[in-house]
N, C-alpha and C positions, 0 to 999 in steps of 0.2 A: 332706349334699351329694349323695350318690348318688341319692336319691329326687328331689331338685329337678332335677338334670341329666337324669336319666332321664325325668321327666315332661315337662320342656320339650322334650327331644329328640323324644320320642313325639307330643307335642302338635303338633309341626311336621311330623310324618310320616316322620321318619328312622328308620332302623335304625341300629345302631352302625356297621355297615359303611358305609352311605351318608353318615352324618354325618362319620365319620372321614375319609373321602375328601374331603368338603366343606371341612374344616379342615386337610387336608394332613398327617394323621399315620396310623399304622397303626391297624387296629382294635384290637389288643391294647394299644397304648399308651393309646388313648382309653378302652378299658374299665378300665384301671387308674386312670385319672383319675376317671371316672365312679364307680367303687366307693370312691374315696377312698384307694386304696393308694399313689397317686403324685400329687404336686402338678403342675400345669401350670406351664410357664414363663410369665412375664408375657405375652409375646407370644402364646403359644398360648391362654392365658385369654382375652385380648382377641379373638382370632379366634373362639373358642368363643361368647363373649358376643354378638359381632357377628352370627354365623351364626344364633344362637337369637333374635336381636332382643331381648336381655335387656340393659337399661342400668342396673340396679342395681349397687351396690358390694358386695353381700353374698353373691354366688354362691360365691366361693371363700374366704370369710372363715376357715374352719376349716383351710385347707391352705396358703394362700400365706404366704410369708415377709413380715415387716414391711418396709415400704418405708423405714423408719428416716429419715424426712423427705425422702427423694429424690422428685423429681417424675418417677415412672416414666412417666406418660402422655406427657409432653413428650419425654423422653429416648429412649423405647423404641418410640413409635408416631409417627414423624415425618409420616406420611401424615394424621394427624388434626390438625385445626385447634385452636389454643389460643385460649381466650377471655380 
């Protein structure tokens, strides 16, 4: 995950500092996510993906807890339309 997030972030022209400000977390917290030391919350993962313009489902596969059948997208991102 580290390389993917880092490459996506750098491709968009962000430093860790400017990106962490864009997604409203501290630089140290974002650094821990980028290195795989700490998983992001679902809402933060969605903010990161949105800011990077990444719409795949695999960016955090190795660190996110299982949804266990719950529809997180609808429950935790009310600003997003359901199809």
